[in-house]
N, C-alpha and C positions, 0 to 999 in steps of 0.2 A: 504494500500500500504506500502511496505517496501523499503526504500532506503538503498542500500548496498554501503557504501563509502569505498574506498580503497586508502590509501596514500602510495607512493612508494619512496624509496631512491635508485635510480639507481646508478650503478658504474660510476665513472668518464668517462670511455671510451665508454659508451653506447651512440650510435648516435641517433639523432632525428629520422632518418629513421627507425632504429630498434624499437624505442618506438612506432612510428606511425604504423608500421606493426603489432605489438602486439595489439595496440588499435583497429586496423581494424579487427583483428581476434576476439577480444572480442565483437566488434559491430556486427559481423556476428552471434553471439549467439542469437541475437534477433529473427532471422528467424528460428533458430534451436530449441529454447525452448519456447513453448507457454506460454504467461503470462509475458514476459519481456516487460515492457511498454516503457522504455527509457534507453539509454546508453549515457553517456557524458564523455569526458576526458578533463583535464585541466592542465595548468601549475600553480603552486602556486606562486602568486606574492606578498606574504606577505613580509613586511619589518622587521618582527620580527625574524630575522635570528637565534638568540639563541634558540628560542622555536620551530622553524620549524624543527630543528635537521636533515636537509638534505632531508626531505620529500617534494621534489620540484615538484612531479608529482602526480596527482590524477585522479581517475575515479569513476563513480558511475553507478549503475544499479538501476532502479526502477522496482520492482517486484509487480505484482498484489496482491500477498499475500505471507504468510510464506511458503505455499506449493510450490510455484514457486521458491522461494529462495532456499528451500531445494532440489528441483529438479536440480537447477543450481549447487549447491555445489556437488551433487553426479554425475553430468554429466561428462562422460569421455572426451569429447571435451574440456570442461571448465578446467578440471584437467590437460590436456596436455598443454593448453595455460598457465595456472598458473605455471606449472613447468618451462616453457620457460621464464616466467617473473622472477621467483625466481632466475633462473640462471644468470640473468642480474643485480640482486640487490646487493648492498653493504651489505655484511654479510648474504647473502641468505635470509632465512625466517625472519631474524631480520630486514631486509630492507622493511618490509611491515607492515602496520597497517590497521585494518579493523574495521568498526563500522556499525551496522545495526540499523536504526531508523525507527519508524513508522511515516507515513505521514498522 
């Protein structure tokens, strides 16, 4: 299994409703791409503000394997949602951090 972890630094004006709508769209990919095992979104509650660097929102997908992760990355629906997320981030693509880890 692969956990795809994404940390986001949203612009100051991005509302919780906008964030939730984006997360709901991402969660919908579970029924669209076979092999997505789980999706979760979180608020970062770390008190280590200097090292958080504004990455206060996170989500992850659990993919059955690397092939599913790769299908997700290439998927047009995922890419469209990703573009809408990046448009809401401070600094655009600089407002996202991604890590994939084996479980």
